[in-house]
N, C-alpha and C positions, 0 to 999 in steps of 0.2 A: 349783433351777431352777423349782420349782412356783410360787413367788411371781412370778417373772419372766414365766412363760408365762401365768399368770392375768392379770397386768397388761396384757399385749399383747392378749389376747383381749377384755379388758374394753373396749378402745377399738376393737375390730373390725379389728385389723391382722393381718398374716400372721406366723405363728410358724414359724421354722426353727430346730430344735434340732440341734446338732452332736455327733456322737460322735467323740472323739479316738482315732484308730486307733493302736495301739501293740502291741508284742509283749513279753511277759514271762512268767515262770512262773505269773502269776495272771490273764493275759488269754487269751481264746480267742474264736473266731467265735461260739460259742453264747452267750458272755457278752455280746457286742455285740448279738446278736439279742434277747436278753432285755432289754437296756437300751433298745433301739428300741421294744419293746412298751410299756415303762413310759413312755417319752416320748410315744408316741402316746396312751396313756391320759390323760396330763396335758393333752393338747390341741394337740400340735404339728401343723402343717399340712404341713411338708416336713421330711425328715430329711437331714442332711448327714453324709457320712463324711469327716472331716477328717484326711487322711494327711499331717501336717505334716513328717514326716521322710522321706517317700518309702519307707516300710518295707512297704507293701502289695504283696505279690508277686502276679504275674498269676493263678495258680490260686486263691490266697486271695481275690483280688478277685472272681473268678467265683463262688466258693462263698458269699462274704459277700453279694453282691448277690442271688444266687438265694435265699438263705435269708431275706433281708430282704423281698424281694418276696412270698414265701410267707407271711410272718408279719405284715406291716403293710400298710395301704392307702395310706399317705402316699407321695408321689413321693420318689425317692432321688436325691441329688445327691452327686457325687464331687469332692473338692478335694484333689488329690494333688500333692506337690512332686517335682521331678525329681532331687533331690540324689543319689540312689542310682543313677540311670539307668534305673529300672524304670517310671517313670510312664506313658509312652506305651503300653507293652505291657500294663500293668495296667489302664489306662483302656479299651483295646480289649476286653480280656477282661470288664471290668465292663459294657461296652456289650452284649456277647454275653449277659451274665447278666441283662439287662433294665434297665440304668441309664437314668434319665430325664434327668439333667442332668450336664454335665461342665464343669469350669473349665479354660480354656486361656489362653494369653497370646500375643499377636502375636509373630512370630519374633524381633524385636530384643530383646525382654524375656523370652524363653522359655528353657527349659532351666535347668541348674544348680539354684539354690535357688528357681527359679520353677516354672512349669507347662509341660505339653507345648505345642508350637506350634499355634496356631489354624489356620494355613494347611494344615499337614500333615493335621490331622483332617478339615478340609473336603474335602481331596483324597482321603484314603483311605476315607472313608465315602460318597463320591459314587457313585451308581448302585447302592447297597445299600439294604436295608430301613431303614437307619439314616441315610440321606442328610440332611444338615443343611439343604439347599436354600439355602445361602449362596453368594453370587457370589464365586468365587475371584479373579476379575479385579479386584474392588474392593478387595482387601486389600493388595496391594503398595504402592500410594501411601500408605496409612495407615501401613504398616510403615516406610516411608522417613522419615516425620515422626518416628516414635519412635526410629529409628536415630540421627538427628541429635540428638534430645533426650538420648539416652543419652550421646552424646559430650560434650554440653554439661555434663553433671553427672558427668564422669569422676572428679572428686575424691572422690565418695562410693562408688566401686566398691570391692568387697571382694576380697581375694586368695583368699577361700574361697567362690567363687561358681560353680565348675564342678561337674561330676559327680565325686563322691567316694565310692567304694565302701566306705571305712572307716566310713561312717555305718551300714552294715549291722551293724557291731559296736558302735559307740558310741551309735547311735540319736539322734544330735544333729541337730535340724532346722537348715535353712539359716540362718534368722534368728538362731537361737541361736549358730550357728557364727560368723557375722559379728560378733555381740556379743562373743563370747569373744576373737576376734582383736583387736577394738578395745580391749577391756579390757586385754589383755596388752600391746598396743602402748603404751597410756598408762603402763603400768608399766615400759616398756623390758624386757619379759620375754616377747617373742613366741617366743623359743627354748624356752619351757616349754609351748608349745601341745600337744605330744604327751603330756606328763605330765598336763595338764589333761583331755585327751580320755580318757586311761586312768582318771582319777579319777572322771569323770562317772558311768559305770555303777555304780561302787562307792557313790557318794553316793545314786544313785537306788535301789539295793537297800536301803540304810540307811533310806530314806524310805518304803519300802513300794511301790516301782515306780509312782510317778505318771507319767502320760503327759508327755513333754517338750514342753509347749506353754505359751504365756503363761497364767498367771504362773509355773507350776511349772518351766518351762525356765529362767527367769531365777534362780529360787531355787536350783535344783540346780546350774546352771552357775556362779553367783557363789560358792556355797559350795565347789564343787570348786576354783575358782580360788584362793580364800582358803586352802584346805587345802594347795595346792601352794606358793603364794607364802610362806606362813608356815612351811612345813616341818613342820607338826604338824596332824593332822586335827582339825578342830573347835576349834582353839585360839581362833580368832575366829569368832563366829557372827552372821550378820546378823539384824536384827529379823524379817525375813520367814521365815527358817529357824525361829526360835523360834515365830512364830505358826503356821507350818505344823505343827510337831511338837506344838503345844499344841492343835491341832484347829480353828483359825480358818479354814482353807481346806476344811473338810469332812473326811469319812472317807477315808483313803488306800485305794487298791485292795487292798493287801496289808499284812502286819504290819510295823510300824516297829521298828527296832533300839532296844531299850529302854535300852541303854548310852549310845547317842548322844543319845536323848531326855533322859536324866537329866543328861548333861553340858551340854546346851543349856538345859534348864529349871530345873535345880536342884530346889528343893522346890515349884515352881509346879505347880498341878494341870492335868491334861488336861481340857478341857471335854467334856461328854457331851450337850450340847444342840445344836440347830440354831444355827450361829454367828451368823446374822443376827438372831436373837432377842436377842442381847446388845448390838446396836448402838443408839445413840441417833440419831434423825433429824438429818442433818448439813446438808441443803440450806437450810432456813430460816435457820440461823445463818450459813452461808456467804453467803447473799444479803444479810443485814444488814451483814456486815463489808465488803462491796465495793459497796454500793448506789450510791455516788457514782462508781464507775469502770466499771460494766458497762453494756453497750448492748443485750444480748439474753440469752436463757436459756443459750445456749452459753457465754457468758462466766462465768456463775455455775457451770456445770458444770466449766469449765476451772479455776476457782479452787478448787472443792471437791476436785478430783483432784490438782492440782499448784499449790498456793498460791504458792510462791516464783516459779516460772517465769511463772505467770499475772500476778502483781503486776508483774513487770518488763515484761511485754508491755503491760499496761494503761498503765503510766507512759510507756513509749516511744510508744505510740499517742497518748496525750493530748498529749505534747509535740511530736508531728510528727516524731519521730526514728526511727520504725519503718522499718527497712530490711531487705531480704532478705539472707540470708547471702551474702557475696561469692563468686562462682564463679571458680575458678582458670582461667587461659587454657589453651587446648588445647595439649598437649605437642607438641613437634616430633616428626615421625615418626623412629623409630629410636632416637635417644639418650634416655636417661632424664631425668626432670625433676629439677632440682637439689634441690628440697626432699625428694624421695624418697631422695636419697643422703645426706641429713643433712649437707650442706655448710654451713658457717657462717663468715662471714655470707653472705647471699644478695645483698645490695645494700649498697654502701658507697662512700665517696669516698677516693681516694688522692691524696696530694700529692707530686710529685717535682720537686725544684729549683724550688719555688714555683708550679708548674703543677698545677691541681686537675683530676682526672678522676673522672667519675661511672661506677662499675662496677656492672654487674648480671649475675649468673650465670644463664644461661637453661637450660643443660642440659649433658650430657656424652655422650660416645660410648664405644665399646668400646676397652679397653686393647689396645695392640699394641706389641711390642718394649719392654715395660716403661713405655711412655708412654701417657697417656690424654688424648684430646682434650676440651677444654672449650669451650663456646660462651658467650662473654661479650659484653655490650654495653658499649662504651667511649663515653661521651657519645652514647648511642643508636645507635651504629654497631656492628653485629654482627661479631665477630672470632672466629676459631678459633685457640686456643692449645693447646700440648701441655705437659703436666706430667709430670715424672719424679720421683715422691715419693722423698725421701731419709729422712725421718722421718714416720711417720703417727701420728695420735692419733684416738681415737674421739670425735666431737663429738656433742652432743645435738641434739634437734629444734630447728630455728630458732625464735626467739621471735617471737610475733605482734607486729605493729606496735603501738606505743602512741600513742593519740590525744594530741596536744599535745606530743609529743616527750619527755615526762617518763616515766621508768621507775619503776614501783612498787617500793618497797623490798622486798628479798627477805627471806623469813622465814629465820631461822637453821636450820642443819642440827641434828638432835638429837644431843646429846652426853652429857647426864646422865640419871639415872634418873627425874627429874621432867619431862623434855622429852616432851610428849605429841604423838604423830603419828597419822595415819590409816592404816589397813591398805591402803587403795586410793584412787586419785584420785577426786574427785567434787566435789559442791557442798555447802557447809554449809547445811543447811535449818533448824537449830535450835541456838542457843547457850544452855546451861542454867546457866552460871556467870558470875561477874564478878570482876574483880581484887579481891583482899583477902578473898575468900570461902574459908572453911575447907572442905576436902573429905576424905572418907575414901577409902581404897583401894577401887577398884571403883565409886565414884560416877560417875554418867553426867554427862559434860561437854558433849559435842556430838553431833549426829546428822548424818551425812554421807550424801548420796544419790548413788549411782553405779550406772549401768546399770539404772535403775528400782528399785534395791534400797536400803534404808536400812541403814546400818552405824552401830552405836553406838560412840562413842569414850569410854572410861572412864578414870578416874584410875589411873595405874600405881602411885602411892604416896599415902600420906596426907600432907596438908600444907595450905599456903595458896596460892591462885592468885596468882602474882606478876605474870605478864604474859599478856595475851590478844592473840594476833596475828590473830584472825579475827573476822568478823562474818557474820551470815546473808546468804547469797547469794554468798559468796566461793568461788572455785575453789581446791581444795587438792590437794597431792600427798604421797605417803608419805615423801619425803625432807625434809619441812619440819616445823619445830616449830610447832604450832598454839597450845599453851598451855604455860606453864612453871609447875610446882608446886614450892614450896620447903618 
């Protein structure tokens, strides 16, 4: 952080350093206070306590803020998430302890994995020495705009966005919880959520108790997911897990399990220097590579961070095909949305005695007397029909519509020892082999990016690459053969 803080001060901007609050056998209030002193000595202007998992208990909040105010001169800012249900009470106790700034969210976007509600704190502090002097009357109209906006984007809602006291045991932040849910849903393994939540604290202990905040939350969460899905701990290790255990993310708060480190790194050494000293400057090279596509410095940064995604964005922008992600229509009140029930197909034509009908399934209601109501459109006319299932099969997630009406050829399912698959769904960001190339067992074939993590796909056997079913930018799933080795 020293280099970052120095860079910001060099251009006379405001430095806010954040301390990620967490609990573990190696963390304590005194440790956080010592860290705050070191950050102030480096030149921070404001200190933020980032309580990403909502683990800061009310009395600990009071003691921490009181201790910080006595130890440093910088204003203190609290950023606490509501996941555990403690954030409002902890925030109030922090205010009593001398807090200077508090993050809140307007009521439609508050609570759960978000922050305490703004309106509530404006009201409860009114007439006290901590009065915000904000006009409570002005907030409801703004909240109504956000309430409607939230409905508009309902397809992005997570099932794990409410208060969840289990976080007090798992310590998993809300954003990480949502990511895990999405990750497991892609794998058709949401039923393994409990097992993953139980595995996360074990992986965190193996890694020396890092705080579960980006990027370490993704590293720990993805590794825990792989441990559960593969049925063997650390059978598959992500690139980021290797980098973390090798020291590229800095020094862990506590001791790392050396058995796990050996399994992940093999004979590779652990670095003993400042990780950034090993980096070559990347920005000039990135700027040269996309000089004909970029329009501003942000484009260069996007490419340096996410080259595959940025390149697709630049090409779509240049061709005028850049479109926002389509939003799903608002679901009817009461019945569930058809695609959530995994009905297949959602829209089709049926021909009876030469008459063609355009059918679209809009939703379904609650089952009664063994029959379930479905709401379907027949030639754009909404009808309610009742189904009494005699034989049921589990269907997959409906396929996305294909532009031009042509369906991409499916990749075959893995059957032999040389059929190479990915451990989790994602996007191919690098192809390192070509047909006809000889490979040894363990050679790196592909790199797949999923949930912000890179996963290496290696050769399961020695042989020759017979068929390559993927190219860079392709989306892939675990039940597909990506490469065949003979």
